[in-house]
N, C-alpha and C positions, 0 to 999 in steps of 0.2 A: 866493185874495182871501178873505176873510168879510164878509159885509154884514148888517143889520139894528145893531141895538142892540150896543156898546163890551162886549166879555167883562170880566167884575173882573180889573184891572190885576193881581192874586196868580196867577191862572191862566193868565195870557197869559205870566207870569215864568216858574211851572212849568214849561209847555210848552217854553221854549226854552232849559231848563237842559239841560248835554249830561246822557246817560243813563250819563256813568259815573262824576260827578258823584254823580248821587243812588244810586246802585247803593251807590257809598263809603261814604255817608253809614248808608243803608238796614245796612249788613254792620258796620260799625262799632259800629252801636247796638242789633245783634243780644246781647252780655252786658247791657245792662240792660231793655230788658222788650220786650214785643208793642207796647205803648202808643208808643215809642216810633218806631213807623212812621209813625204819624199826626203823633205833632208833630214828628218832624223834617221830613217836608214844609213843612208851618207854619212852620216856621223857618229854612231854604231860602229861600221866597217871599217870606216876615219882609223878608226881608236884602234882597230885588230890589226888593221895593214897597214897605217901610215899613207895610203893610198890616196887618199881626198883630203888631207889638212889643208892645204891651200886653195880651196874651192868653198871648206866651208867658212872661213873666218869672219864672214859678217850675218849681222841677224841673228844667230841660234838663240834658243832659249837654253837657259844655262842645268846640266844633268842635275842638280838642287829639285828641279822641277819635277823629274822621273820618281826618284827617291823618296820624295814627300806625299806623291801619288797612293792614295791609298788601295791600288789594284786587286785585293783582295775584298775590298769592303764592298768595291763597285761589283762587281764578277757576280758576289752574292746576292747583293740586290736585284741586277737585270737575272738571273738565275734563278731565282724566285719566280720574279713577274713571268720569264717564259713561261717555268713548271706550271703556273697556272693557267695560261693558256692554251698552251697541249693539252692539258687533262680537258681542258673544255671541248677542244678544237674537234675529237671523235669519240660517237657515241653510236649505239645501232637504236635504231629505231624499229627494225622488223627483226623476229625471230631469224627471218634467214639470213641474216648478218652478223648474227651472235661471233660467229667464228672465224671471220674475217677481221672484225671490227675486234675480237680478241687479240689475235693475233699483231694487225698494225701496233695497237695500246701496249702490247707487250713487249716491242722493239722502242717506239718511240716515248715511252716512258720508264725505259730502263737507266734513267739514269745518263752523267755528264756533266762535266763545264758549261754547256748552251755556249759555247764562244759564240755559234757563227748569230744567235739573236743577241745576243751582245753586244755584237757589233755591227748589228744593223740598226737595234736603240743608239747609240753611241755616236755614230754616224747623223743620224737624226736633231736628235741631242745640239751636236755641235751647227747644224744649219739652223738651228730653233725648232725643229718640227717637235710633231707631237709624237710622244709613246704609245697613245693609244691607237692612232691611225698605222703606226708600222709594225701594230703588235699582229696582223693578221701577214704581213711579210716575214716578219722574225718568225712564225711557227710555218709556213711556207719552207724555210729555209732549213729547217731541221728536221720538216718532212720528208725535204729531197734527199739530206743526209743519211736521214733513215734508211732510205730505201735505197743508197748506194750500198748503207752497209749489209745491209739483208741480204742485198744479192750479193757483193763481195766476197760473204762467213759460206755462201754456197758449194756444196762441191766441184762446180765446175768451174767454179774463179777461186778462192783462198782455199775453200776448204777449213774451214774453223770450228771448233766445237763449242770454242766460248768466245765471251766478249761482256769486258768488265766486269767479269767472275761471274757470269750467269750462261747457261745455254745458250746455242744461238739461235734465231727462231726455228730452222726449218728441224735443228735436230726437238724440238717443241711440235711443230707443228707438218711436219714432212717437206718435204722441196716442193712437194706443188700450191700447198697450200703457202708459203714462203717465197714463192714467184711473186704469186696473184694479191699478197700482202706487199709487196714491193710494189706493184705494177700501181696498186689502188693509191697506195700514199702518194706516188707521183703525181696520177690525176687529182686525186682532192688538195695536194697543195695550190694547185693554180686554181681549182677552187675556190679555196679559201680567201685568196686574196681577192677573186672577184666578188667576190660576193661578202666577206666581212670588214674591208675597208670602206672606212664612208671620213668623209669632212675634206677630199685630197682631190683634185681636177682627174678630171679622167683622163689624160692624158700624161699624166702621172704611174697612173694604175695598170696605163696600157703598155706603157715604158716597161714598170717592176715588170709584168708580166712576158715582156719582149727577153728582157735579163734573165728571169728563172729559165726561161727555157734553151737560149744558146748556153747556159752555166752546164745544160746536159746532155748536150747532143756530139755531134763528131768533133765541135771547137770546145768541149768538156767533160764533163763527168767520162762519159760513153767513148770518148778516143783515146781519153789517157788511159783509160782501164785498159782497152783493146793493147795499147801499143805497151804499156804493162804487160801484160799475158803474155806475149811477143816478146817481149824481152827477156821475161823470166829466166832467168839461170844463166846466164849469157856473161862471160867473165868480158867481152871484149863491147861491152857498151859504151861511149861516145860519150861527154859531158854536155853536147849537143842534143842528145836525144833523150837523155834524164833530166835535163831543165823541162824540155816539151813537156816529158810525160807527168812530173809533180806538178808543173805550172795546170796542166788543163785535168789534170787524176784531184788533185788538193787544193791548188791555190786559187783554183777557178771561185768554190763556191763561197769562199773569205773574200775576193773581190765583188762578187755579189751581192754578199752580205754589206759591206759599205756602201757600194754602187748604190742598193736599191735604197739605203734609210738615208742616203743623199740625195737621192728622186726624187723620193716622199718630203722630204721637206724644204724643195726645192730649188735645192744648190744649183749653181753654174754648171754647164760644163768643164770646165774645168778645174773648178771644185771636185767633181766627181772624179776626174781625172787622177789626180793628185792622191783622193783616198785608193785609187784602185790600184795604183802603182806600189801603193806601201804594203797591204793588203795582201799581193803578189808577193811580196817579198817574205812575211811572216806565212805565206802560205806554202813556201818552198822550204822555210826552218822547221815547218811542222811536220811533214813530208819527211826530211832527214831524221827526225827526232823520231817518227814512229813508225817508220824503218830499223832504227834502233833499238829501242823496245821491241821491237816483234823476236830481235836475236836474243836481249836480254834482260827482258820483263818478266814477272812471274804470273801467272795465272790473276791474280787478282788486279793487277796493273793491266794486264790487256783486257 
């Protein structure tokens, strides 16, 4: 429930859109320009609310572009690329690390659509960058995401026993190992970017590391999660608080995905900002869908 002043109708419409539709529109518009990210969201919300029609008359790509784009094939191609890189990213080199690496790999390789790596790849391709150069960052994004899932599932947080139909990390390895596996996953993400990124100017790599760091901090995943925990179960959460939680808990990492991909490819600050605005909209839609699924979804879906 959201109390207080009514939220703008366009924003509500945007939040209720299916994430897959948003992704399809975004990816189909990659060939047009980074500016299409922001315009694409405005166009979709105007169709639902009618609030922005006059602002969208000039220079818009046709909806047939999005329809013709094969989102499933694109995501599967990038998912396979991400899966291979993720599998190669974690190995135990001494017997003393076997347990923690096994725990890390269990969650990192547990499946999923790999949306964050895909967005990183897509943004890099948009600006003419190298997929090879972006791959370490794509891996790091998924490592950070996996860390957040391991910790979110803990009894002190969401207390979940299953994720994607499988026992959560702490149900198999215990709370202690799960916490440490998440910690190790986070530090390994930064190490991986710094060590494995090749053929990119050092200042771009440093900027990517900074973006990733900001994404996890007080104005990112951690801060969003704290606000979420503080407001859990309350019936008087206002719209602004809800948007703040979702923007920082969920959308921040999607924003980082497109931002980092664009940075690695040498995009301008203006283009990067356009990408980030669109990703924030996707993040809000994803969180709304995820919250609904928590209530209505089956164990297999979760």
